[in-house]
C-alpha positions in Angstrom: -22.1 -62.6 34.5 -19.2 -60.7 35.4 -19.3 -57.8 37.9 -18.5 -55.5 35.2 -21.3 -56.5 32.7 -23.7 -56.3 36.0 -22.5 -52.9 36.7 -23.2 -51.9 33.3 -26.7 -53.7 33.0 -27.6 -51.6 36.4 -26.5 -48.5 34.9 -28.4 -48.9 31.4 -32.1 -50.0 33.8 -31.0 -46.7 36.0 -30.6 -44.2 32.7 -33.9 -45.6 31.3 -35.7 -44.9 34.4 -34.3 -41.6 34.7 -35.8 -38.9 32.3 -33.3 -36.4 32.7 -31.5 -36.4 29.4 -27.7 -38.3 29.6 -25.7 -35.5 28.7 -28.0 -33.2 31.3 -27.2 -35.3 34.2 -23.4 -36.0 33.1 -22.4 -32.5 33.3 -23.7 -32.0 36.9 -20.5 -34.5 37.6 -18.0 -34.3 35.4 -14.2 -34.2 36.4 -12.3 -33.5 33.2 -13.4 -31.3 30.3 -11.7 -31.0 27.0 -12.7 -28.7 24.4 -11.3 -28.0 20.9 -7.9 -28.7 22.2 -5.6 -28.3 19.7 -1.6 -28.9 20.1 1.0 -28.6 18.1 4.5 -27.1 17.0 5.4 -24.5 14.7 5.3 -26.6 11.7 2.4 -28.8 12.3 -0.3 -29.6 14.5 -0.3 -33.3 16.7 -3.5 -33.3 18.1 -6.2 -31.4 16.5 -10.0 -30.1 17.9 -9.9 -32.4 20.7 -13.1 -32.4 22.8 -14.0 -35.1 25.1 -15.4 -35.6 29.1 -15.1 -38.1 31.8 -17.0 -38.3 34.8 -16.9 -39.4 38.1 -16.7 -43.0 38.6 -16.6 -43.2 35.0 -13.7 -45.2 32.8 -13.0 -43.6 29.2 -10.9 -45.1 27.3 -8.7 -43.2 24.3 -7.9 -46.1 21.6 -5.7 -45.6 18.1 -2.4 -46.6 16.8 1.3 -45.1 17.9 1.1 -41.6 16.8 -3.0 -40.6 16.9 -2.1 -38.3 19.6 -3.4 -40.2 22.4 -0.9 -39.5 25.1 0.0 -35.9 24.0 -4.1 -35.3 24.6 -3.6 -36.6 28.1 -0.3 -34.4 28.7 -1.9 -31.8 27.4 -5.2 -31.9 30.2 -2.7 -32.3 33.0 -0.5 -29.4 31.6 2.3 -31.2 31.1 3.5 -29.7 27.7 6.7 -27.9 27.2 8.4 -26.0 24.4 8.5 -26.5 21.5 5.0 -28.2 22.1 2.3 -25.7 22.4 -1.6 -25.6 23.1 -2.9 -23.3 20.1 -6.8 -23.6 21.2 -8.9 -25.3 23.3 -10.5 -25.1 26.7 -9.4 -28.0 29.7 -11.7 -27.9 32.7 -11.1 -29.6 35.9 -14.4 -29.7 38.3 -15.8 -26.8 36.1 -12.7 -24.7 36.8 -10.5 -23.5 33.6 -6.7 -25.0 34.0 -5.5 -22.4 31.6 -6.3 -19.1 34.1 -4.1 -21.1 37.0 -0.5 -20.1 37.3 2.0 -23.3 37.7 2.3 -23.5 41.3 -1.1 -23.9 41.3 -1.4 -26.5 38.7 1.2 -28.3 40.5 -0.4 -28.4 43.6 -3.7 -30.1 41.7 -1.3 -32.6 40.3 -0.7 -35.6 42.5 -3.3 -34.7 44.7 -6.2 -34.2 42.7 -4.8 -35.1 39.2 -2.5 -38.2 39.0 -1.0 -40.0 36.0 0.4 -43.2 35.4 3.4 -43.9 32.5 3.6 -46.7 30.1 6.9 -47.3 31.3 7.1 -47.6 35.8 10.9 -48.0 35.5 12.2 -44.9 33.7 9.7 -43.0 35.5 10.1 -43.5 38.8 13.7 -42.3 40.4 16.1 -44.5 39.9 18.3 -43.1 43.1 15.8 -43.3 45.6 13.7 -45.8 47.7 10.2 -46.4 46.3 8.5 -46.3 49.7 10.6 -42.5 50.0 9.0 -41.5 46.3 5.4 -42.5 47.8 5.7 -40.4 51.4 6.7 -37.5 49.6 3.4 -37.5 47.8 1.7 -37.4 50.8 4.4 -35.1 52.5 4.0 -32.3 50.2 0.0 -32.3 49.0 -1.5 -33.6 52.9 1.1 -32.4 55.2 2.2 -35.7 56.9 5.0 -36.2 58.8 7.7 -38.4 56.8 6.9 -41.4 59.7 2.7 -40.6 59.2 3.7 -40.9 55.2 6.4 -43.8 55.2 3.4 -46.1 57.6 0.9 -44.8 55.0 3.4 -45.5 52.0 3.6 -49.3 53.2 -0.1 -49.1 53.6 -0.5 -48.1 50.1 2.0 -50.6 48.5 0.0 -53.7 50.4 -3.6 -52.4 49.3 -2.2 -52.6 45.5 -1.3 -56.3 45.9 2.8 -56.4 46.5 3.9 -58.6 49.2 6.6 -58.2 51.8 5.4 -53.8 51.4 7.6 -52.8 54.5 10.2 -54.6 52.6 9.6 -53.5 49.5 9.6 -50.1 50.7 12.7 -49.8 51.9 13.9 -51.1 47.9 15.5 -49.1 44.6 12.9 -49.3 41.4 16.0 -51.3 39.6 15.5 -54.2 42.5 11.6 -54.7 41.5 10.4 -56.5 38.3 8.1 -54.4 35.7 5.1 -55.3 37.2 6.1 -54.5 40.8 6.8 -51.0 39.7 3.6 -50.4 37.7 2.0 -51.4 41.5 4.5 -49.0 42.5 3.6 -46.2 40.5 -0.4 -47.0 41.0 0.1 -46.6 44.5 1.7 -43.3 44.4 -1.0 -42.1 41.8 -3.6 -43.0 44.1 -1.9 -42.2 47.4 -4.1 -38.6 47.8 -7.5 -40.4 46.5 -7.5 -38.3 42.9 -10.7 -37.8 41.7 -9.1 -38.3 38.1 -6.7 -40.6 37.2 -4.8 -41.1 33.7 -3.3 -44.3 32.7 -0.8 -43.8 29.8 -0.4 -47.9 28.5 0.0 -48.7 31.9 -0.3 -52.2 31.4 0.8 -53.0 27.7 4.8 -54.1 28.3 3.4 -56.2 31.2 2.7 -59.9 31.2 -0.8 -61.3 31.0 -1.3 -62.2 34.1 0.0 -59.0 35.6 -2.1 -57.2 33.4 -5.2 -59.1 34.3 -4.5 -58.6 37.7 -3.4 -54.6 37.4 -6.6 -54.1 35.5 -8.6 -56.0 38.5 -6.9 -54.0 40.9 -7.7 -50.1 39.4 -11.1 -51.0 39.0 -11.7 -52.0 42.5 -9.6 -48.7 43.9 -11.5 -46.6 41.2 -15.0 -48.0 42.7 -13.8 -47.3 46.5 -12.2 -44.2 45.2 -15.2 -42.7 42.8 -12.0 -41.4 40.7 -13.2 -40.5 37.0 -9.9 -42.6 34.7 -8.9 -41.9 31.5 -7.1 -45.1 30.2 -4.9 -44.6 27.3 -4.4 -48.2 25.5 -4.6 -49.7 21.6 -5.5 -53.3 23.1 -9.4 -53.8 22.9 -9.3 -56.2 25.0 -8.6 -53.9 27.7 -11.2 -51.9 26.4 -13.8 -54.3 26.3 -13.0 -55.2 30.4 -12.7 -51.9 32.0 -14.1 -49.0 29.9 -17.6 -47.1 30.2 -17.2 -44.9 27.1 -14.4 -44.7 24.0 -13.0 -42.6 21.8 -10.9 -43.3 19.5 -8.3 -41.2 17.7 -6.4 -41.3 14.4 -4.2 -38.8 13.1 -5.0 -36.6 15.9 -8.3 -36.0 15.6 -11.2 -37.8 16.9 -13.1 -40.2 14.8 -15.5 -41.8 16.9 -16.8 -41.5 20.4 -19.6 -44.1 22.2 -20.2 -46.3 24.8 -18.3 -49.3 25.2 -21.2 -52.0 24.4 -22.3 -49.8 21.4 -19.0 -49.5 19.6 -18.3 -53.5 20.3 -21.9 -53.7 18.4 -22.0 -51.2 15.7 -18.9 -49.2 14.8 -19.8 -46.5 12.7 -16.2 -45.5 11.2 -14.2 -47.3 9.1 -10.8 -46.8 10.9 -12.9 -48.3 14.3 -13.8 -51.0 12.2 -10.4 -51.9 10.8 -9.0 -51.8 14.4 -12.2 -54.3 15.6 -11.4 -57.0 12.9 -7.6 -56.8 13.9 -8.6 -58.7 17.4 -6.6 -61.6 17.3 -10.0 -63.6 17.2 -11.8 -61.8 14.2 -10.5 -63.6 11.3 -11.0 -62.9 7.7 -13.3 -64.8 5.9 -10.4 -66.5 3.8 -7.2 -68.7 5.2 -8.5 -67.8 8.6 -5.8 -65.2 9.0 -5.7 -61.8 11.2 -7.0 -58.8 9.2 -5.0 -56.1 8.8 -5.0 -52.4 8.1 -2.8 -51.6 5.0 -0.3 -48.6 5.0 0.5 -46.1 8.4 -1.0 -43.0 10.4 0.4 -40.1 8.2 2.6 -37.5 9.3 1.6 -34.8 10.7 3.0 -32.5 8.3 2.0 -34.6 5.7 -1.8 -35.4 6.3 -3.7 -35.9 3.0 -6.8 -33.2 2.2 -10.0 -34.5 3.7 -10.2 -37.1 6.1 -6.8 -38.4 7.0 -7.8 -42.0 6.9 -9.1 -41.7 3.1 -5.6 -43.4 1.9 -5.8 -46.5 3.7 -10.4 -46.9 3.5 -11.7 -49.6 1.8 -14.7 -47.2 1.6 -13.2 -44.0 0.6 -14.7 -41.9 -2.1 -14.1 -38.4 -3.8 -16.6 -36.9 -0.7 -14.2 -37.9 1.4 -11.6 -35.1 -0.2 -14.0 -33.1 2.6 -13.3 -33.4 6.3 -16.0 -34.8 7.5 -17.2 -33.2 11.6 -17.7 -35.5 14.5 -21.5 -35.6 15.0 -24.1 -38.0 16.3 -25.5 -40.2 14.0 -29.3 -40.1 13.8 -30.7 -43.5 13.9 -28.7 -44.8 16.4 -30.3 -45.3 20.1 -28.0 -42.8 22.5 -26.7 -41.2 19.0 -25.7 -38.7 21.7 -23.3 -40.6 22.8 -22.5 -42.5 19.7 -20.9 -39.8 17.1 -18.5 -40.8 14.2 -16.1 -38.5 11.6 -17.3 -40.5 8.6 -19.5 -39.0 5.4 -20.9 -43.0 5.5 -21.4 -43.9 9.2 -25.1 -43.5 8.8 -25.4 -46.4 5.9 -23.5 -48.3 8.4 -25.8 -48.0 10.8 -28.9 -48.6 8.3 -26.6 -52.1 7.7 -26.6 -52.8 11.1 -22.3 -52.4 11.2 
C-alpha cells in the first residue's frame, strides 16, 4: 500500500467517524471557491458557469482535453485574464474574501505570497536574462521584505529543497543553461518560496520525461504535506490524476461536467465524456483487437457549440433528450452523492448499472 493510499483510507475513516457532513466541515477550511464563473470575449463564452472549490491540504485535479477551459479557469481565479477576455459573471473567493472587490495592487500582493501558479512551459515563464536564483530571491524581497542577501541564501535553500544538485551553482545559471526539468523545479521553488496557501499547477509536468515527472509529482506532494497548501492541478493525464488527486473536476467545452472524489470517479464515472477518457487510458483496451479506444470527433469551437449538451455530437448515448442542456447535479443512489455530480441526463442509469 502506498503512502497516498494509506492517507486516503485514513481520511475516509475519519469522515465516517465524524457525523458532521463533509460539505459543512469543508467550508470552514475552503481556500478557494469559484461560483458561477463565466469568462469570454464579446463573441463567445470560453468558460461557462463553472463552480468549484479546494480546501487546505487538498488536491483538486482539473481534467479534460485541450480547449476545455481548464487553464482559463485557473488564470481567472488568479486574476490574470486581460482584454479581450473578460469575466462576465461569477464570484471568486480566496479565504472568504471576494477578489473582485480588490484593486490590482492588492491582488498583486496576494499573488506570489498567498497564491502561486506553476505554468506549463517553465522555460518560457522564467525571465531569460536574469539568473534563476535572483528570480526566486525577488519573490522573497517583494513579498516577505527580506534583504537581497537573505533572499539569495533562501533561494539556494529552496533550490536544494526541490532536488536541484549544486544549488549554489545553479542559482547563478540562466534558464537556457538548465534543462526543462530543472527549470520546472525552479518554478516550483519560486512558487513555494512564500509558502502559499494556494498552489495552481497548470500542466506542470506535461513536457517532462517520465522519470522527472514522477520525481516532481512526489516533490510537490511532499511540499504540500509540509505546508498544508491547497493545490489545483491541471492535467489531461489520468495516471497523474490517480497518483495525486483527492477530488476531480472534469471539464468539457467550457463547463464542468462531472465532479467526484478520485476513487469514486475511477470506480464509477457517470458522464459519457469521463467514461470515454477512462477508455482512452493506455492500459484500457477495446474488446476487439486490443486497440486503445478513442473519442471520435473534437471539442467544438466556443462559437459553434451544439444546442443542448456540448458533448452530444460525440456521445454514443445521445438522444433527443440531450437537446436540453443537463444541469450539474448530485446523482441519486451514489454514496457521498453531494460530492459526486454529473451533467448528464443518463447519469442515474450509469449509476444503477454500476458504470
